[in-house]
N, C-alpha and C positions, 0 to 999 in steps of 0.2 A: 538795771530794769527801773530804780529807786533813787536811784545818784541825784540829787541835785546839784546847781550851775557850781562849778568850783569863783569862791570871794563874793557871792553874795552877803550881802545883808546879811538877811535874812533867815542864811545858814548855816549861818561860821562855826557850829556847835555840830553839825549836820554830823552824820557818822559817816556815809559817802557823799565820794562827790564829784566831780568827770570835768573837763575842760576839754574841748573838740576842737583839731586841725582844720585845717582844708577853708575853702570857700564857700560861702552860701550866696541866695541870692539877691541877699541887702547886697553882698561883695561887687555884683554884676547889677544892679541897678547906680548901683554907686559909678560906676566905669562909665557912667552912660549921664551920669545928672542925672538920675527918675526918683524924683519926689517917692519915698519911703517910708511905713512907721508899725512898728508893734503894740498894739492896746491891746494891755491886759489886768483884768477886774483888778484894787487889789496892789496896782501895782505904785500910786500913789503913797508913803508912805506917813502925808503930813495929813492923809483925810482925817476923818472923826468919823466914824460912823454910829448913826440912830440907838442903837447897846453901848453906845460907848468907848467902843475898840477903833484902838488906832493903830497903827507905827509898822510894825510886822507882825502884828496880832488882832490887826482887824477881821472876824470876822462876825455872821449871820447865820439862824437859825435854820436850818432847814423848815419848811412849818408841815410838810410832810410825816417827814421822820423823823423829829424834834428834833434831829442832829448837832453841837454848834457845830458851822463848819468853818476851817480858816478862807478870809477871799482869793492868799495871796500862793499861790504853789508855784518855785522855780521851776518844773517838771513842765506847766505850762507856757514857758516862756522860753521857744528855740533855740532864740537871739543872743538869749544869754550864757550860753553855753561855748559860743566864742568868741577869743577877748577882741577881734575889730569891732563887733558891730554888743557891744552887752554894755550896763551902767549897773552892774554893778552894787550900788552906793544907791542907789530909784531916784538920782540928782532930776527936776523938775525942768522941764520946758521954759527956755527965759518967759516966753509967752509965747501965744500961738501963732507968730507968725515965724516959731523956731521948725512947729510940728509935720514932723518932715524931710525937714535938711539936716545941714549937722549942727552944730552944737550939741551945751553941757550933756541935752538928755542922751546922743545918742540912736534915737530912731525908735526909743524906749521909751512908753507912754499907759499912763493909767487911759484905763477905758472911757472915765469920764470924759478924757483931752478927743475921742474920737468925733461925739455931740457937737464938740465948744469949735472944733476945727473945723466938720460938714457945716455951721451955722456963719461964721463966718470965709467960706470959701474957700478953707483952704484946707482937703482932705485931702492926704496925699495920693501923689495918684496910684499906687498899691502901701495897703492899710490889710494888715493881723489882727483880727478880731478877739480875746479869747473871756466867754464871761467871770466872772467871782464863783467860785468854785460850785457852790451850793445854784445858781444857771445852767448848770455846764453841760449837763442830761448824764452826768454820769451814776452811773451804779453803786450800791451798797450805800446809799443810805446817802453816802455826799450826796447828791443830786436823783431829779427823774424827769420825765418828761412833760412835766407839769410846768416846772420851774426853765425849764429853757423854756419852754413854748413860751412862757411870758417877757426873759430877752429878750428871744429874736424877733416877738411880734414889738413889742418896746423899741427896738433900736433900730428892727427895717421900717415901720411907720415912720422913724422919724427921719430915715434918711429920705426918705420914698418924700419928704414933702421940701426935701434941699434944692438947692440949684445945680450942684451936683446928679441927682438924680438921672436928671434926665442920657446921660453918659456912663449911667455905672454900670454893673454886672459883681453882683453879691454870688456869691457860691460857696454854700452851707455844708460840712464836710465833717466824716464821725471818726477817732481815732483806733477804737475800736468796738467788736460787738457785744463784751460784756458777760458771750457764751449764749446770749440769742443766736445761735447758728444756722442755715437753712440747709435747702434738701440740693444743694448744684454747688457743687465745688466750683474753685477757681482755675483756670488756667495755668500750667505754671508757666511763666515767662522768664522765669532765672531759674537758674538748676541750681545743684549742690551733690557736692562728692566729699559732705564735712561726717566724720563718724559720728557724730551727731542730728542729723537726718537722719529721719526713718519712714519715708512718706514710701516710695517705691520697693522698700527695701532698707536691707539697713544700711547704713552708711550712701545712701543715694533717694535725688528729691529731682525727682523726672525725669530726665535727657543724661543730666547728671552732667556737664557742659552747658556752667555759669554764663551767663550774657552779656554779662561784665564783669567777664572777665577772672578779678579776684573778690568778687560780690557774694564767701563761698557766708554759711549760715543766713545765705537771705533768702528762704526758701521762694517760690511766691509767682501767685498772690494767694495771699492770705483768702480768710472766711469773707464774702461779699459785705460791703457798706452802703446807705444811700448817698451820695452828690444831685445835690441843686443847685439850680439855678437859677436867680432871680435876676432878673434888669428888662427893659426898656425893647432892649435888642434878645430876649428870650422867646426860642420859639415857645408858642402857646399851646397847654394840651399836648403836651407831647412827651414821650419818653427816648430817649435813643439808645442804641444799645451797643452805641461800642464800647469795648472794653478800657475802663482806665482805671487809675491808681490816685495815692495823694498827689503824686510828683506832674500831676498828668498840670493842676492849677501850678507847679510849678514852671510846667513845658510851656503852659500858654501866657502865663507872662513871658519867659522867656521870649518867645516868636513874636509877641505883641506889642515886645519894644525892642526886636532886634537885638537880643541878647545873645553870648553865648549857654552853651552848657554847661552844665556847675565840675563835668566830673568830676572822677578818683570814686564811680563803681554810683555815684547817684539815679535814679532808675527813672528817670527825668529823659536819660539816653532810651528810653525800650517804651517807655507811660504812650498810651492811647491821647489823640488829643478830644479839646471840648466845643471844638470848632462847629460843628452837629447841631449843639445845643439852640444854636445862636442862628438869626436871620440880619445878616449882614447887606442885606441888602438892600434894604428904603423903600419892601415894598409893606413892613407891617413894622409898627412898634406895640407893645404890650402896656397897657394902661398900666398906673401903680393901683394895686389891691389894697387896703388897709383893713383888719382882722383886728379884733375881740382879746386883748390879751388874755384874759382868765378863761375864754371858752373859743380862741380861736374862728370863732365864726366871724363873717363877714361884719363892717363898719356902713350904716351905712350916714 
């Protein structure tokens, strides 16, 4: 579970690394020549932080926990695990015009490149964005909701001021609950008959008939998590009750650009759609909302 990407220069001596096979959403976008990029906090090894750290040792101190936290973690960069979409040497893009397109950086960039591209009106059609670790909202002293809020508000405020905002949709998703479970069990969309599962009985998860064929040991869905959409096309003051998961975002990308499905057991094949979160009729456009990064209150 904690394996780093094989070959990443920042984890050459990691005790456990892994490389993924198969295709990812980047491959599907490349097939249709759709611009895309993955923007990871701490990815640029040439940056020197205010505390003097640089390279793979770039770090920040979490001001709430007091812990010194490395900016970069290969586990946060999913495209680093695939040989066709990795940038294991953390090569920089030649210039802002490369961002989103084939080049030395291979679609893998630093978080700082996100706003540089947006301000140059060159933001990729599809962008994956991850904060430096102390602002990811991860529990255990690594981050916290207030540091996460600072990152989200500062980033979204900046994006809302760009020319590309009028056609933008920002999806905020979380990868685990960190133990903050709620009272409602999620429905079982993919069963499992693995002896390592024991949800409905020993060796049984749900009906025991995996919806995705070979996708054993993936009993799901797991605990409920927030998913937010911020966009001029978002339905205002609305809560959608469609059952979705993280691959609903993948499905939205596939459907919006008429891509194929990833296949190979990916949950995008059974994921609920995000379309009910939007109003594409042209009857309404949600105006931008600017917040104060430190309090989350509206900024007038």
